[in-house]
C-alpha positions as CSV (number, residue, x, y, z in Angstrom):
1,M,0.0,0.0,-0.1
2,N,1.2,3.4,-0.9
3,S,1.4,5.6,2.2
4,H,1.5,8.7,0.2
5,A,-1.7,7.9,-1.5
6,R,-3.4,6.8,1.6
7,I,-2.6,9.9,3.5
8,L,-3.3,12.4,0.7
9,F,-6.5,10.9,-0.5
10,S,-7.7,10.1,3.1
11,V,-7.3,13.7,4.0
12,A,-9.0,15.0,0.8
13,G,-11.8,12.5,1.4
14,Y,-12.5,13.6,4.9
15,F,-12.1,17.1,4.0
16,N,-14.7,16.7,1.2
17,L,-17.1,14.9,3.4
18,A,-16.8,17.6,6.1
19,V,-17.2,20.4,3.6
20,G,-20.1,18.7,1.8
21,L,-22.0,18.1,5.2
22,I,-21.4,21.7,6.3
23,F,-22.8,23.0,3.0
24,L,-25.6,20.5,3.2
25,F,-26.8,21.4,6.6
26,A,-25.3,25.0,7.4
27,M,-24.5,26.8,4.2
28,P,-26.3,30.0,5.0
29,Q,-24.8,30.0,8.5
30,L,-21.3,29.5,7.1
31,A,-21.7,32.1,4.6
32,Q,-22.8,34.7,7.2
33,M,-20.1,33.6,9.5
34,I,-17.3,34.4,7.0
35,G,-19.0,37.5,5.7
36,M,-19.8,36.1,2.3
37,N,-22.2,38.4,0.4
38,P,-24.6,37.5,-1.1
39,I,-25.5,34.8,1.3
40,P,-26.6,31.6,-0.9
41,E,-30.3,30.9,-0.6
42,D,-31.1,28.6,-3.4
43,Y,-31.5,25.3,-1.4
44,V,-31.9,23.2,-4.4
45,L,-28.6,24.2,-5.8
46,I,-26.9,24.1,-2.3
47,H,-28.3,20.5,-1.9
48,F,-27.0,19.4,-5.3
49,G,-23.6,20.9,-4.9
50,S,-23.3,19.5,-1.4
51,V,-24.0,16.0,-2.6
52,L,-21.5,16.2,-5.3
53,V,-18.9,17.4,-2.8
54,I,-19.7,14.3,-0.7
55,V,-19.6,11.9,-3.5
56,F,-16.2,13.2,-4.5
57,G,-15.1,12.6,-0.9
58,V,-16.2,9.1,-1.1
59,G,-14.2,8.7,-4.3
60,Y,-11.1,10.1,-2.7
61,L,-11.5,7.5,0.1
62,K,-11.7,4.8,-2.5
63,V,-8.4,6.2,-4.0
64,A,-6.9,5.9,-0.6
65,A,-7.8,2.4,-0.3
66,D,-6.6,1.4,-3.8
67,P,-4.8,4.1,-5.8
68,V,-4.0,1.9,-8.8
69,V,-7.6,0.6,-9.5
70,N,-9.2,4.0,-8.7
71,R,-6.6,6.2,-10.6
72,P,-9.2,7.7,-12.9
73,I,-10.9,9.2,-9.9
74,I,-7.7,11.2,-9.3
75,Q,-8.0,12.7,-12.7
76,L,-11.7,13.5,-12.2
77,G,-10.7,15.1,-8.8
78,I,-8.2,17.4,-10.5
79,L,-10.8,18.3,-13.2
80,G,-13.5,18.9,-10.6
81,K,-11.4,20.9,-8.2
82,S,-10.0,23.0,-11.0
83,G,-13.5,23.6,-12.4
84,V,-14.8,24.7,-8.9
85,V,-11.8,27.2,-8.6
86,L,-12.3,28.6,-12.2
87,A,-16.0,29.0,-11.7
88,G,-15.6,30.6,-8.2
89,M,-12.9,33.0,-9.5
90,V,-15.1,34.1,-12.4
91,D,-18.0,34.6,-10.0
92,W,-15.7,36.8,-7.9
93,L,-14.4,38.7,-10.9
94,L,-17.9,39.4,-12.0
95,G,-18.8,40.7,-8.6
96,N,-21.3,37.9,-7.8
97,T,-19.6,37.4,-4.5
98,N,-17.1,38.9,-2.2
99,A,-13.5,38.0,-1.5
100,A,-14.5,35.5,1.2
101,F,-15.6,33.1,-1.5
102,P,-12.3,32.6,-3.4
103,L,-10.6,32.2,-0.1
104,L,-12.7,29.1,0.5
105,L,-11.4,27.8,-2.8
106,T,-7.7,27.7,-1.6
107,A,-8.0,24.2,-0.4
108,D,-9.3,23.0,-3.7
109,V,-6.2,24.7,-5.5
110,V,-3.9,22.9,-3.1
111,F,-5.6,19.5,-3.5
112,A,-5.6,19.9,-7.4
113,V,-1.9,20.6,-7.3
114,L,-1.2,17.6,-4.9
115,F,-3.3,15.3,-7.0
116,A,-1.5,16.3,-10.2
117,N,1.9,15.9,-8.5
118,Y,0.9,12.4,-7.2
119,L,-0.1,11.4,-10.8
120,R,3.3,12.7,-12.0
121,L,5.3,10.7,-9.4
122,H,3.1,7.6,-9.7
123,R,2.8,7.0,-13.4
124,A,0.6,4.1,-14.4
């Protein structure tokens, strides 16, 4: 078992699970706490997004358990995290949210870079 994969993708998995559950059950409270403006109020979109974050978390835990078999999930993770960062930055640049929102995306940038580095170091 690759300890690098086990640690990296376990941390990513549990991070996504925690964030997804916070978004699912307390997004308006989180947004208010960090001074996000406007506060998200579309519960359907919040719930859909939360479920996707949680599903990716489960995927990262699968990678932690077997990074060879679940390697394609790493590529999807890079795509997903990069897409979220890009979309968030565009929303910020368009004035759809304040600077607190892109700060939330910092972890996704870090994970995307770490995932890409993992793939570089552990070629199939």
